[in-house]
N, CA, C and O atoms as a printed pandas DataFrame, in Angstrom:
     atom_number atom_name residue_name chain_id  residue_number  x_coord  y_coord  z_coord
0              1         N          MET        A               1   57.346    7.835  115.127
1              2        CA          MET        A               1   57.748    8.692  116.220
2              3         C          MET        A               1   56.495    9.262  116.881
3              4         O          MET        A               1   55.569    9.698  116.196
4              5         N          THR        A               2   56.472    9.257  118.181
5              6        CA          THR        A               2   55.353    9.828  118.923
6              7         C          THR        A               2   55.902   10.723  120.023
7              8         O          THR        A               2   57.108   10.784  120.258
8              9         N          SER        A               3   54.998   11.408  120.684
9             10        CA          SER        A               3   55.396   12.205  121.832
10            11         C          SER        A               3   54.419   11.904  122.958
11            12         O          SER        A               3   53.260   11.585  122.695
12            13         N          PRO        A               4   54.864   11.999  124.206
13            14        CA          PRO        A               4   53.965   11.724  125.329
14            15         C          PRO        A               4   52.745   12.645  125.327
15            16         O          PRO        A               4   51.642   12.215  125.664
16            17         N          GLU        A               5   52.941   13.916  124.949
17            18        CA          GLU        A               5   51.829   14.869  124.926
18            19         C          GLU        A               5   50.785   14.471  123.881
19            20         O          GLU        A               5   49.584   14.497  124.152
20            21         N          LEU        A               6   51.246   14.109  122.698
21            22        CA          LEU        A               6   50.312   13.703  121.649
22            23         C          LEU        A               6   49.643   12.375  122.002
23            24         O          LEU        A               6   48.458   12.185  121.725
24            25         N          ASP        A               7   50.388   11.466  122.604
25            26        CA          ASP        A               7   49.800   10.202  123.039
26            27         C          ASP        A               7   48.695   10.427  124.073
27            28         O          ASP        A               7   47.661    9.760  124.039
28            29         N          ARG        A               8   48.918   11.369  124.989
29            30        CA          ARG        A               8   47.883   11.689  125.998
30            31         C          ARG        A               8   46.628   12.231  125.324
31            32         O          ARG        A               8   45.513   11.866  125.696
32            33         N          LEU        A               9   46.807   13.100  124.337
33            34        CA          LEU        A               9   45.657   13.638  123.611
34            35         C          LEU        A               9   44.912   12.545  122.854
35            36         O          LEU        A               9   43.688   12.593  122.734
36            37         N          ALA        A              10   45.643   11.570  122.348
37            38        CA          ALA        A              10   44.998   10.440  121.671
38            39         C          ALA        A              10   44.228    9.579  122.667
39            40         O          ALA        A              10   43.145    9.085  122.352
40            41         N          LYS        A              11   44.776    9.398  123.857
41            42        CA          LYS        A              11   44.100    8.574  124.874
42            43         C          LYS        A              11   42.767    9.161  125.300
43            44         O          LYS        A              11   41.836    8.420  125.615
44            45         N          ILE        A              12   42.664   10.495  125.313
45            46        CA          ILE        A              12   41.400   11.114  125.716
46            47         C          ILE        A              12   40.480   11.392  124.518
47            48         O          ILE        A              12   39.394   11.949  124.678
48            49         N          GLY        A              13   40.924   11.000  123.323
49            50        CA          GLY        A              13   40.089   11.134  122.138
50            51         C          GLY        A              13   40.190   12.471  121.418
51            52         O          GLY        A              13   39.460   12.704  120.455
52            53         N          ALA        A              14   41.076   13.352  121.861
53            54        CA          ALA        A              14   41.239   14.647  121.205
54            55         C          ALA        A              14   41.971   14.496  119.870
55            56         O          ALA        A              14   41.728   15.258  118.934
56            57         N          LEU        A              15   42.854   13.523  119.791
57            58        CA          LEU        A              15   43.529   13.156  118.548
58            59         C          LEU        A              15   43.191   11.710  118.234
59            60         O          LEU        A              15   42.868   10.927  119.127
60            61         N          LYS        A              16   43.269   11.370  116.968
61            62        CA          LYS        A              16   43.089    9.978  116.550
62            63         C          LYS        A              16   44.419    9.467  116.024
63            64         O          LYS        A              16   45.124   10.179  115.309
64            65         N          ARG        A              17   44.759    8.242  116.374
65            66        CA          ARG        A              17   45.950    7.607  115.800
66            67         C          ARG        A              17   45.549    7.075  114.426
67            68         O          ARG        A              17   44.533    6.396  114.278
68            69         N          GLU        A              18   46.352    7.392  113.446
69            70        CA          GLU        A              18   46.107    6.923  112.087
70            71         C          GLU        A              18   47.442    6.920  111.359
71            72         O          GLU        A              18   48.140    7.934  111.348
72            73         N          PRO        A              19   47.803    5.815  110.759
73            74        CA          PRO        A              19   49.100    5.771  110.073
74            75         C          PRO        A              19   49.232    6.917  109.065
75            76         O          PRO        A              19   48.282    7.260  108.361
76            77         N          SER        A              20   50.405    7.483  109.018
77            78        CA          SER        A              20   50.650    8.568  108.071
78            79         C          SER        A              20   50.710    8.009  106.658
79            80         O          SER        A              20   51.047    6.845  106.442
80            81         N          ALA        A              21   50.378    8.859  105.712
81            82        CA          ALA        A              21   50.412    8.473  104.300
82            83         C          ALA        A              21   51.253    9.506  103.554
83            84         O          ALA        A              21   50.968   10.703  103.604
84            85         N          ARG        A              22   52.258    9.050  102.883
85            86        CA          ARG        A              22   53.184    9.954  102.195
86            87         C          ARG        A              22   52.460   10.833  101.170
87            88         O          ARG        A              22   52.772   12.017  101.043
88            89         N          ARG        A              23   51.518   10.276  100.456
89            90        CA          ARG        A              23   50.801   11.046   99.436
90            91         C          ARG        A              23   50.013   12.201  100.081
91            92         O          ARG        A              23   50.013   13.321   99.571
92            93         N          GLU        A              24   49.354   11.916  101.190
93            94        CA          GLU        A              24   48.601   12.953  101.905
94            95         C          GLU        A              24   49.565   14.033  102.418
95            96         O          GLU        A              24   49.319   15.227  102.250
96            97         N          TYR        A              25   50.633   13.606  103.028
97            98        CA          TYR        A              25   51.642   14.528  103.558
98            99         C          TYR        A              25   52.173   15.442  102.452
99           100         O          TYR        A              25   52.208   16.663  102.612
100          101         N          ASP        A              26   52.581   14.852  101.342
101          102        CA          ASP        A              26   53.120   15.636  100.225
102          103         C          ASP        A              26   52.082   16.628   99.706
103          104         O          ASP        A              26   52.420   17.765   99.374
104          105         N          GLY        A              27   50.827   16.206   99.634
105          106        CA          GLY        A              27   49.761   17.096   99.171
106          107         C          GLY        A              27   49.534   18.268  100.116
107          108         O          GLY        A              27   49.313   19.395   99.673
108          109         N          LEU        A              28   49.588   17.999  101.421
109          110        CA          LEU        A              28   49.417   19.076  102.402
110          111         C          LEU        A              28   50.569   20.075  102.327
111          112         O          LEU        A              28   50.346   21.284  102.383
112          113         N          VAL        A              29   51.786   19.581  102.201
113          114        CA          VAL        A              29   52.944   20.473  102.094
114          115         C          VAL        A              29   52.864   21.278  100.802
115          116         O          VAL        A              29   53.138   22.478  100.801
116          117         N          ARG        A              30   52.495   20.633   99.716
117          118        CA          ARG        A              30   52.367   21.339   98.433
118          119         C          ARG        A              30   51.297   22.438   98.528
119          120         O          ARG        A              30   51.507   23.559   98.066
120          121         N          SER        A              31   50.164   22.106   99.124
121          122        CA          SER        A              31   49.086   23.079   99.302
122          123         C          SER        A              31   49.548   24.248  100.162
123          124         O          SER        A              31   49.292   25.405   99.830
124          125         N          GLY        A              32   50.226   23.950  101.265
125          126        CA          GLY        A              32   50.731   25.010  102.134
126          127         C          GLY        A              32   51.706   25.912  101.414
127          128         O          GLY        A              32   51.635   27.134  101.539
128          129         N          ARG        A              33   52.614   25.323  100.663
129          130        CA          ARG        A              33   53.628   26.098   99.932
130          131         C          ARG        A              33   52.968   26.999   98.877
131          132         O          ARG        A              33   53.338   28.166   98.743
132          133         N          THR        A              34   52.006   26.469   98.137
133          134        CA          THR        A              34   51.326   27.240   97.094
134          135         C          THR        A              34   50.525   28.385   97.699
135          136         O          THR        A              34   50.598   29.516   97.219
136          137         N          ARG        A              35   49.769   28.100   98.738
137          138        CA          ARG        A              35   48.964   29.145   99.376
138          139         C          ARG        A              35   49.851   30.216  100.004
139          140         O          ARG        A              35   49.527   31.402   99.957
140          141         N          LEU        A              36   50.943   29.806  100.575
141          142        CA          LEU        A              36   51.863   30.771  101.175
142          143         C          LEU        A              36   52.451   31.691  100.105
143          144         O          LEU        A              36   52.548   32.902  100.305
144          145         N          ARG        A              37   52.833   31.123   98.994
145          146        CA          ARG        A              37   53.358   31.939   97.889
146          147         C          ARG        A              37   52.301   32.951   97.430
147          148         O          ARG        A              37   52.607   34.129   97.242
148          149         N          ASP        A              38   51.064   32.491   97.254
149          150        CA          ASP        A              38   49.998   33.385   96.799
150          151         C          ASP        A              38   49.650   34.436   97.850
151          152         O          ASP        A              38   49.295   35.561   97.500
152          153         N          ALA        A              39   49.745   34.085   99.125
153          154        CA          ALA        A              39   49.436   35.032  100.204
154          155         C          ALA        A              39   50.400   36.212  100.209
155          156         O          ALA        A              39   50.065   37.277  100.728
156          157         N          GLY        A              40   51.571   36.045   99.649
157          158        CA          GLY        A              40   52.553   37.117   99.602
158          159         C          GLY        A              40   52.311   38.125   98.486
159          160         O          GLY        A              40   53.055   39.096   98.358
160          161         N          ARG        A              41   51.294   37.907   97.693
161          162        CA          ARG        A              41   51.002   38.819   96.579
162          163         C          ARG        A              41   50.335   40.091   97.098
163          164         O          ARG        A              41   49.215   40.049   97.607
164          165         N          ALA        A              42   51.017   41.202   96.967
165          166        CA          ALA        A              42   50.506   42.479   97.473
166          167         C          ALA        A              42   49.306   42.992   96.688
167          168         O          ALA        A              42   48.581   43.859   97.175
168          169         N          ASP        A              43   49.082   42.470   95.480
169          170        CA          ASP        A              43   47.949   42.938   94.680
170          171         C          ASP        A              43   46.621   42.317   95.124
171          172         O          ASP        A              43   45.565   42.722   94.637
172          173         N          LEU        A              44   46.653   41.352   96.029
173          174        CA          LEU        A              44   45.426   40.750   96.543
174          175         C          LEU        A              44   44.887   41.550   97.718
175          176         O          LEU        A              44   45.630   42.253   98.403
176          177         N          ALA        A              45   43.594   41.433   97.937
177          178        CA          ALA        A              45   42.968   42.090   99.084
178          179         C          ALA        A              45   43.548   41.518  100.378
179          180         O          ALA        A              45   43.955   40.358  100.424
180          181         N          LEU        A              46   43.581   42.328  101.410
181          182        CA          LEU        A              46   44.115   41.910  102.700
182          183         C          LEU        A              46   43.390   40.667  103.221
183          184         O          LEU        A              46   44.027   39.753  103.747
184          185         N          GLU        A              47   42.066   40.628  103.078
185          186        CA          GLU        A              47   41.290   39.472  103.526
186          187         C          GLU        A              47   41.714   38.201  102.788
187          188         O          GLU        A              47   41.821   37.134  103.392
188          189         N          SER        A              48   41.950   38.319  101.500
189          190        CA          SER        A              48   42.383   37.158  100.712
190          191         C          SER        A              48   43.763   36.692  101.138
191          192         O          SER        A              48   44.011   35.492  101.257
192          193         N          ARG        A              49   44.651   37.632  101.366
193          194        CA          ARG        A              49   46.003   37.281  101.805
194          195         C          ARG        A              49   45.967   36.593  103.163
195          196         O          ARG        A              49   46.677   35.612  103.387
196          197         N          PHE        A              50   45.137   37.108  104.071
197          198        CA          PHE        A              50   44.984   36.486  105.384
198          199         C          PHE        A              50   44.459   35.057  105.238
199          200         O          PHE        A              50   45.002   34.125  105.832
200          201         N          ASP        A              51   43.407   34.894  104.446
201          202        CA          ASP        A              51   42.806   33.574  104.254
202          203         C          ASP        A              51   43.819   32.587  103.685
203          204         O          ASP        A              51   43.909   31.450  104.149
204          205         N          LEU        A              52   44.570   33.013  102.695
205          206        CA          LEU        A              52   45.585   32.144  102.091
206          207         C          LEU        A              52   46.690   31.798  103.087
207          208         O          LEU        A              52   47.105   30.642  103.174
208          209         N          ALA        A              53   47.169   32.790  103.837
209          210        CA          ALA        A              53   48.237   32.540  104.805
210          211         C          ALA        A              53   47.757   31.642  105.940
211          212         O          ALA        A              53   48.475   30.742  106.375
212          213         N          TYR        A              54   46.534   31.891  106.420
213          214        CA          TYR        A              54   45.978   31.068  107.501
214          215         C          TYR        A              54   45.838   29.616  107.034
215          216         O          TYR        A              54   46.221   28.691  107.751
216          217         N          ASN        A              55   45.295   29.423  105.847
217          218        CA          ASN        A              55   45.106   28.060  105.345
218          219         C          ASN        A              55   46.427   27.392  104.985
219          220         O          ASN        A              55   46.544   26.170  105.065
220          221         N          ALA        A              56   47.423   28.183  104.588
221          222        CA          ALA        A              56   48.758   27.620  104.367
222          223         C          ALA        A              56   49.310   27.096  105.686
223          224         O          ALA        A              56   49.824   25.979  105.755
224          225         N          ALA        A              57   49.199   27.912  106.731
225          226        CA          ALA        A              57   49.695   27.493  108.046
226          227         C          ALA        A              57   48.962   26.245  108.527
227          228         O          ALA        A              57   49.577   25.347  109.102
228          229         N          HIS        A              58   47.660   26.184  108.296
229          230        CA          HIS        A              58   46.912   25.010  108.741
230          231         C          HIS        A              58   47.349   23.761  107.971
231          232         O          HIS        A              58   47.542   22.703  108.570
232          233         N          ALA        A              59   47.503   23.875  106.660
233          234        CA          ALA        A              59   47.932   22.716  105.863
234          235         C          ALA        A              59   49.298   22.217  106.325
235          236         O          ALA        A              59   49.514   21.010  106.431
236          237         N          LEU        A              60   50.207   23.126  106.596
237          238        CA          LEU        A              60   51.547   22.734  107.035
238          239         C          LEU        A              60   51.526   22.147  108.443
239          240         O          LEU        A              60   52.234   21.180  108.721
240          241         N          ALA        A              61   50.722   22.723  109.328
241          242        CA          ALA        A              61   50.598   22.185  110.687
242          243         C          ALA        A              61   49.966   20.800  110.656
243          244         O          ALA        A              61   50.366   19.911  111.408
244          245         N          LEU        A              62   48.979   20.619  109.784
245          246        CA          LEU        A              62   48.353   19.308  109.657
246          247         C          LEU        A              62   49.338   18.294  109.079
247          248         O          LEU        A              62   49.342   17.136  109.494
248          249         N          ALA        A              63   50.164   18.709  108.138
249          250        CA          ALA        A              63   51.191   17.810  107.588
250          251         C          ALA        A              63   52.126   17.348  108.700
251          252         O          ALA        A              63   52.475   16.170  108.770
252          253         N          ALA        A              64   52.531   18.273  109.571
253          254        CA          ALA        A              64   53.429   17.917  110.676
254          255         C          ALA        A              64   52.756   16.925  111.626
255          256         O          ALA        A              64   53.403   16.001  112.120
256          257         N          LEU        A              65   51.485   17.113  111.877
257          258        CA          LEU        A              65   50.739   16.201  112.756
258          259         C          LEU        A              65   50.548   14.835  112.095
259          260         O          LEU        A              65   50.767   13.800  112.725
260          261         N          ARG        A              66   50.142   14.835  110.831
261          262        CA          ARG        A              66   49.907   13.579  110.107
262          263         C          ARG        A              66   51.203   12.789  109.940
263          264         O          ARG        A              66   51.191   11.558  109.946
264          265         N          ARG        A              67   52.315   13.499  109.791
265          266        CA          ARG        A              67   53.616   12.845  109.657
266          267         C          ARG        A              67   53.891   11.920  110.833
267          268         O          ARG        A              67   54.532   10.880  110.678
268          269         N          LEU        A              68   53.402   12.303  112.017
269          270        CA          LEU        A              68   53.630   11.516  113.227
270          271         C          LEU        A              68   52.538   10.480  113.479
271          272         O          LEU        A              68   52.573    9.776  114.488
272          273         N          GLY        A              69   51.577   10.384  112.576
273          274        CA          GLY        A              69   50.552    9.361  112.701
274          275         C          GLY        A              69   49.359    9.754  113.550
275          276         O          GLY        A              69   48.727    8.897  114.167
276          277         N          TYR        A              70   49.043   11.050  113.589
277          278        CA          TYR        A              70   47.868   11.537  114.310
278          279         C          TYR        A              70   46.981   12.320  113.357
279          280         O          TYR        A              70   47.438   12.845  112.341
280          281         N          ARG        A              71   45.703   12.386  113.707
281          282        CA          ARG        A              71   44.737   13.179  112.947
282          283         C          ARG        A              71   43.859   13.916  113.942
283          284         O          ARG        A              71   43.594   13.417  115.035
284          285         N          SER        A              72   43.409   15.104  113.563
285          286        CA          SER        A              72   42.485   15.878  114.382
286          287         C          SER        A              72   41.473   16.559  113.485
287          288         O          SER        A              72   41.806   17.028  112.397
288          289         N          ASP        A              73   40.238   16.609  113.947
289          290        CA          ASP        A              73   39.194   17.344  113.240
290          291         C          ASP        A              73   39.118   18.785  113.733
291          292         O          ASP        A              73   38.304   19.569  113.245
292          293         N          ASN        A              74   39.954   19.130  114.689
293          294        CA          ASN        A              74   39.912   20.426  115.333
294          295         C          ASN        A              74   41.099   21.270  114.870
295          296         O          ASN        A              74   42.247   20.954  115.185
296          297         N          ARG        A              75   40.826   22.344  114.122
297          298        CA          ARG        A              75   41.896   23.202  113.602
298          299         C          ARG        A              75   42.754   23.773  114.726
299          300         O          ARG        A              75   43.980   23.829  114.621
300          301         N          PHE        A              76   42.098   24.193  115.797
301          302        CA          PHE        A              76   42.808   24.800  116.916
302          303         C          PHE        A              76   43.815   23.812  117.500
303          304         O          PHE        A              76   44.944   24.187  117.816
304          305         N          LEU        A              77   43.415   22.571  117.641
305          306        CA          LEU        A              77   44.293   21.542  118.207
306          307         C          LEU        A              77   45.475   21.249  117.278
307          308         O          LEU        A              77   46.577   20.962  117.746
308          309         N          VAL        A              78   45.248   21.320  115.983
309          310        CA          VAL        A              78   46.343   21.123  115.021
310          311         C          VAL        A              78   47.427   22.185  115.244
311          312         O          VAL        A              78   48.620   21.883  115.212
312          313         N          PHE        A              79   46.995   23.428  115.471
313          314        CA          PHE        A              79   47.951   24.494  115.780
314          315         C          PHE        A              79   48.560   24.307  117.165
315          316         O          PHE        A              79   49.760   24.506  117.355
316          317         N          GLN        A              80   47.736   23.928  118.120
317          318        CA          GLN        A              80   48.196   23.763  119.499
318          319         C          GLN        A              80   49.281   22.694  119.605
319          320         O          GLN        A              80   50.130   22.765  120.494
320          321         N          ALA        A              81   49.266   21.723  118.726
321          322        CA          ALA        A              81   50.239   20.634  118.759
322          323         C          ALA        A              81   51.599   21.017  118.159
323          324         O          ALA        A              81   52.549   20.241  118.257
324          325         N          LEU        A              82   51.704   22.183  117.550
325          326        CA          LEU        A              82   52.937   22.550  116.843
326          327         C          LEU        A              82   54.218   22.485  117.664
327          328         O          LEU        A              82   55.254   22.132  117.100
328          329         N          PRO        A              83   54.219   22.800  118.952
329          330        CA          PRO        A              83   55.479   22.627  119.693
330          331         C          PRO        A              83   55.957   21.175  119.693
331          332         O          PRO        A              83   57.154   20.916  119.816
332          333         N          HIS        A              84   55.026   20.229  119.554
333          334        CA          HIS        A              84   55.363   18.804  119.595
334          335         C          HIS        A              84   55.546   18.191  118.203
335          336         O          HIS        A              84   56.165   17.137  118.062
336          337         N          THR        A              85   55.003   18.858  117.175
337          338        CA          THR        A              85   55.093   18.289  115.835
338          339         C          THR        A              85   56.134   18.979  114.955
339          340         O          THR        A              85   56.725   18.347  114.080
340          341         N          ALA        A              86   56.361   20.288  115.188
341          342        CA          ALA        A              86   57.297   21.034  114.338
342          343         C          ALA        A              86   58.237   21.917  115.144
343          344         O          ALA        A              86   58.969   22.732  114.582
344          345         N          ASN        A              87   58.214   21.752  116.467
345          346        CA          ASN        A              87   59.112   22.488  117.359
346          347         C          ASN        A              87   58.983   24.007  117.224
347          348         O          ASN        A              87   59.980   24.724  117.313
348          349         N          LEU        A              88   57.755   24.499  117.010
349          350        CA          LEU        A              88   57.534   25.940  116.961
350          351         C          LEU        A              88   57.430   26.497  118.374
351          352         O          LEU        A              88   56.969   25.810  119.285
352          353         N          ASP        A              89   57.853   27.724  118.552
353          354        CA          ASP        A              89   57.862   28.326  119.880
354          355         C          ASP        A              89   56.493   28.902  120.258
355          356         O          ASP        A              89   55.567   28.931  119.447
356          357         N          ALA        A              90   56.395   29.352  121.488
357          358        CA          ALA        A              90   55.136   29.859  122.035
358          359         C          ALA        A              90   54.651   31.104  121.298
359          360         O          ALA        A              90   53.444   31.286  121.137
360          361         N          ALA        A              91   55.558   31.960  120.850
361          362        CA          ALA        A              91   55.156   33.172  120.138
362          363         C          ALA        A              91   54.424   32.821  118.842
363          364         O          ALA        A              91   53.422   33.452  118.506
364          365         N          ALA        A              92   54.913   31.829  118.123
365          366        CA          ALA        A              92   54.262   31.395  116.887
366          367         C          ALA        A              92   52.883   30.821  117.193
367          368         O          ALA        A              92   51.909   31.111  116.498
368          369         N          TRP        A              93   52.813   30.017  118.225
369          370        CA          TRP        A              93   51.542   29.409  118.611
370          371         C          TRP        A              93   50.529   30.486  119.008
371          372         O          TRP        A              93   49.360   30.400  118.634
372          373         N          ARG        A              94   50.964   31.493  119.758
373          374        CA          ARG        A              94   50.052   32.573  120.183
374          375         C          ARG        A              94   49.514   33.336  118.975
375          376         O          ARG        A              94   48.330   33.671  118.935
376          377         N          LEU        A              95   50.366   33.612  117.995
377          378        CA          LEU        A              95   49.903   34.319  116.803
378          379         C          LEU        A              95   48.891   33.470  116.035
379          380         O          LEU        A              95   47.861   33.980  115.595
380          381         N          LEU        A              96   49.177   32.190  115.873
381          382        CA          LEU        A              96   48.234   31.325  115.170
382          383         C          LEU        A              96   46.914   31.223  115.920
383          384         O          LEU        A              96   45.857   31.134  115.295
384          385         N          SER        A              97   46.956   31.235  117.231
385          386        CA          SER        A              97   45.739   31.227  118.035
386          387         C          SER        A              97   44.919   32.491  117.779
387          388         O          SER        A              97   43.702   32.425  117.610
388          389         N          LYS        A              98   45.587   33.627  117.752
389          390        CA          LYS        A              98   44.916   34.899  117.476
390          391         C          LYS        A              98   44.304   34.888  116.072
391          392         O          LYS        A              98   43.177   35.345  115.882
392          393         N          CYS        A              99   45.032   34.375  115.111
393          394        CA          CYS        A              99   44.540   34.305  113.738
394          395         C          CYS        A              99   43.368   33.335  113.627
395          396         O          CYS        A              99   42.438   33.567  112.854
396          397         N          HIS        A             100   43.410   32.267  114.384
397          398        CA          HIS        A             100   42.303   31.317  114.397
398          399         C          HIS        A             100   41.034   32.010  114.893
399          400         O          HIS        A             100   39.959   31.831  114.321
400          401         N          GLU        A             101   41.164   32.797  115.954
401          402        CA          GLU        A             101   40.012   33.541  116.474
402          403         C          GLU        A             101   39.484   34.531  115.436
403          404         O          GLU        A             101   38.274   34.644  115.242
404          405         N          ARG        A             102   40.388   35.245  114.774
405          406        CA          ARG        A             102   39.980   36.215  113.751
406          407         C          ARG        A             102   39.327   35.515  112.562
407          408         O          ARG        A             102   38.345   36.006  112.006
408          409         N          ARG        A             103   39.871   34.382  112.183
409          410        CA          ARG        A             103   39.286   33.616  111.086
410          411         C          ARG        A             103   37.873   33.177  111.434
411          412         O          ARG        A             103   36.968   33.291  110.608
412          413         N          ASN        A             104   37.675   32.674  112.653
413          414        CA          ASN        A             104   36.339   32.239  113.067
414          415         C          ASN        A             104   35.355   33.404  113.123
415          416         O          ASN        A             104   34.199   33.250  112.730
416          417         N          LEU        A             105   35.794   34.562  113.603
417          418        CA          LEU        A             105   34.912   35.735  113.620
418          419         C          LEU        A             105   34.473   36.097  112.205
419          420         O          LEU        A             105   33.297   36.373  111.968
420          421         N          ALA        A             106   35.401   36.095  111.285
421          422        CA          ALA        A             106   35.080   36.429  109.895
422          423         C          ALA        A             106   34.196   35.354  109.260
423          424         O          ALA        A             106   33.212   35.660  108.586
424          425         N          GLU        A             107   34.556   34.116  109.482
425          426        CA          GLU        A             107   33.872   32.993  108.842
426          427         C          GLU        A             107   32.453   32.781  109.365
427          428         O          GLU        A             107   31.534   32.531  108.585
428          429         N          TYR        A             108   32.274   32.879  110.669
429          430        CA          TYR        A             108   30.998   32.509  111.278
430          431         C          TYR        A             108   30.141   33.688  111.710
431          432         O          TYR        A             108   28.935   33.532  111.902
432          433         N          GLU        A             109   30.744   34.872  111.867
433          434        CA          GLU        A             109   29.968   36.019  112.336
434          435         C          GLU        A             109   30.065   37.218  111.398
435          436         O          GLU        A             109   29.411   38.235  111.629
436          437         N          GLY        A             110   30.865   37.114  110.351
437          438        CA          GLY        A             110   30.985   38.202  109.395
438          439         C          GLY        A             110   31.756   39.408  109.907
439          440         O          GLY        A             110   31.688   40.487  109.318
440          441         N          ILE        A             111   32.484   39.232  110.997
441          442        CA          ILE        A             111   33.261   40.329  111.573
442          443         C          ILE        A             111   34.706   40.187  111.105
443          444         O          ILE        A             111   35.413   39.259  111.499
444          445         N          VAL        A             112   35.129   41.115  110.266
445          446        CA          VAL        A             112   36.485   41.076  109.733
446          447         C          VAL        A             112   37.318   42.126  110.462
447          448         O          VAL        A             112   37.092   43.327  110.315
448          449         N          ASP        A             113   38.272   41.661  111.240
449          450        CA          ASP        A             113   39.128   42.543  112.035
450          451         C          ASP        A             113   40.579   42.210  111.715
451          452         O          ASP        A             113   41.241   41.486  112.458
452          453         N          LEU        A             114   41.063   42.746  110.603
453          454        CA          LEU        A             114   42.417   42.464  110.129
454          455         C          LEU        A             114   43.177   43.753  109.895
455          456         O          LEU        A             114   42.590   44.799  109.619
456          457         N          ASP        A             115   44.485   43.662  110.008
457          458        CA          ASP        A             115   45.341   44.774  109.605
458          459         C          ASP        A             115   46.594   44.194  108.955
459          460         O          ASP        A             115   46.886   43.003  109.067
460          461         N          GLU        A             116   47.311   45.060  108.284
461          462        CA          GLU        A             116   48.505   44.641  107.537
462          463         C          GLU        A             116   49.535   43.961  108.446
463          464         O          GLU        A             116   50.151   42.972  108.050
464          465         N          ARG        A             117   49.724   44.483  109.655
465          466        CA          ARG        A             117   50.723   43.922  110.580
466          467         C          ARG        A             117   50.392   42.469  110.925
467          468         O          ARG        A             117   51.284   41.621  110.969
468          469         N          LEU        A             118   49.110   42.181  111.171
469          470        CA          LEU        A             118   48.711   40.811  111.497
470          471         C          LEU        A             118   49.007   39.877  110.330
471          472         O          LEU        A             118   49.515   38.773  110.527
472          473         N          VAL        A             119   48.690   40.316  109.122
473          474        CA          VAL        A             119   48.933   39.472  107.947
474          475         C          VAL        A             119   50.427   39.264  107.727
475          476         O          VAL        A             119   50.850   38.156  107.396
476          477         N          VAL        A             120   51.219   40.292  107.902
477          478        CA          VAL        A             120   52.679   40.161  107.756
478          479         C          VAL        A             120   53.221   39.183  108.798
479          480         O          VAL        A             120   54.052   38.330  108.487
480          481         N          ASP        A             121   52.747   39.315  110.030
481          482        CA          ASP        A             121   53.193   38.398  111.090
482          483         C          ASP        A             121   52.761   36.963  110.794
483          484         O          ASP        A             121   53.526   36.022  111.008
484          485         N          LEU        A             122   51.542   36.803  110.303
485          486        CA          LEU        A             122   51.057   35.470  109.944
486          487         C          LEU        A             122   51.890   34.872  108.816
487          488         O          LEU        A             122   52.229   33.689  108.853
488          489         N          LEU        A             123   52.216   35.674  107.829
489          490        CA          LEU        A             123   53.088   35.194  106.742
490          491         C          LEU        A             123   54.441   34.735  107.287
491          492         O          LEU        A             123   54.969   33.704  106.869
492          493         N          HIS        A             124   54.985   35.493  108.203
493          494        CA          HIS        A             124   56.281   35.129  108.790
494          495         C          HIS        A             124   56.183   33.787  109.532
495          496         O          HIS        A             124   57.055   32.930  109.383
496          497         N          VAL        A             125   55.137   33.610  110.320
497          498        CA          VAL        A             125   54.977   32.343  111.056
498          499         C          VAL        A             125   54.767   31.193  110.078
499          500         O          VAL        A             125   55.331   30.114  110.261
500          501         N          ALA        A             126   53.963   31.411  109.044
501          502        CA          ALA        A             126   53.726   30.347  108.057
502          503         C          ALA        A             126   55.025   29.990  107.323
503          504         O          ALA        A             126   55.268   28.819  107.032
504          505         N          GLU        A             127   55.850   30.981  107.026
505          506        CA          GLU        A             127   57.152   30.709  106.389
506          507         C          GLU        A             127   58.057   29.929  107.334
507          508         O          GLU        A             127   58.760   29.013  106.908
508          509         N          THR        A             128   58.043   30.287  108.612
509          510        CA          THR        A             128   58.821   29.559  109.610
510          511         C          THR        A             128   58.336   28.117  109.708
511          512         O          THR        A             128   59.136   27.188  109.817
512          513         N          LEU        A             129   57.038   27.943  109.669
513          514        CA          LEU        A             129   56.454   26.595  109.711
514          515         C          LEU        A             129   56.839   25.796  108.471
515          516         O          LEU        A             129   57.173   24.616  108.577
516          517         N          LEU        A             130   56.797   26.418  107.309
517          518        CA          LEU        A             130   57.219   25.729  106.079
518          519         C          LEU        A             130   58.672   25.282  106.196
519          520         O          LEU        A             130   59.004   24.154  105.830
520          521         N          ALA        A             131   59.530   26.146  106.698
521          522        CA          ALA        A             131   60.941   25.772  106.864
522          523         C          ALA        A             131   61.076   24.615  107.850
523          524         O          ALA        A             131   61.857   23.692  107.623
524          525         N          ALA        A             132   60.319   24.663  108.941
525          526        CA          ALA        A             132   60.389   23.583  109.936
526          527         C          ALA        A             132   59.920   22.265  109.343
527          528         O          ALA        A             132   60.577   21.239  109.521
528          529         N          VAL        A             133   58.796   22.279  108.642
529          530        CA          VAL        A             133   58.255   21.052  108.049
530          531         C          VAL        A             133   59.197   20.540  106.957
531          532         O          VAL        A             133   59.401   19.333  106.828
532          533         N          SER        A             134   59.761   21.444  106.182
533          534        CA          SER        A             134   60.688   21.037  105.117
534          535         C          SER        A             134   61.945   20.381  105.674
535          536         O          SER        A             134   62.593   19.594  104.984
536          537         N          GLY        A             135   62.292   20.699  106.913
537          538        CA          GLY        A             135   63.465   20.115  107.540
538          539         C          GLY        A             135   63.214   18.785  108.231
539          540         O          GLY        A             135   64.146   18.166  108.744
540          541         N          LEU        A             136   61.954   18.339  108.249
541          542        CA          LEU        A             136   61.614   17.073  108.889
542          543         C          LEU        A             136   61.654   15.938  107.881
543          544         O          LEU        A             136   61.339   16.151  106.710
544          545         N          PRO        A             137   62.030   14.745  108.302
545          546        CA          PRO        A             137   61.955   13.631  107.350
546          547         C          PRO        A             137   60.483   13.301  107.059
547          548         O          PRO        A             137   59.673   13.213  107.983
548          549         N          PRO        A             138   60.145   13.122  105.801
549          550        CA          PRO        A             138   58.754   12.798  105.458
550          551         C          PRO        A             138   58.418   11.379  105.912
551          552         O          PRO        A             138   59.311   10.579  106.188
552          553         N          PRO        A             139   57.126   11.078  105.986
553          554        CA          PRO        A             139   56.747    9.709  106.339
554          555         C          PRO        A             139   57.162    8.755  105.212
555          556         O          PRO        A             139   57.388    9.184  104.080
556          557         N          PRO        A             140   57.259    7.483  105.523
557          558        CA          PRO        A             140   57.626    6.520  104.475
558          559         C          PRO        A             140   56.541    6.419  103.417
559          560         O          PRO        A             140   55.381    6.760  103.650
560          561         N          GLU        A             141   56.944    5.949  102.264
561          562        CA          GLU        A             141   56.001    5.775  101.140
562          563         C          GLU        A             141   54.839    4.885  101.501
563          564         O          GLU        A             141   53.965    4.643  100.668
């Protein structure tokens, strides 16, 4: 299954076409599910919970993209493709975009700008993404 939007991104080199692999897909979903579960632990530091939730969302978004036979080296593009890979709405995409910016600030510039509300919202979007991915047929073996 493909989409015209994803095909256009592949034509300009933003995405690469690559056959999906069930083992990779299952591993990404498993990783997303585990990280999401751990991100919900209130005894962890807020930064740790954010990191776990962000990486859970990325693993699940990448699983949705790989399921359709595309690959991207760009985290932002993996999130940007979610309306076409997992049918997520614009509000979810905007939150993931904001979290991507915050993650990059923390990762590359040492600026940590997080609050509990952002992490709770990120957890909610990641849970929604897990439900969406879980409802999709996996790639063939």
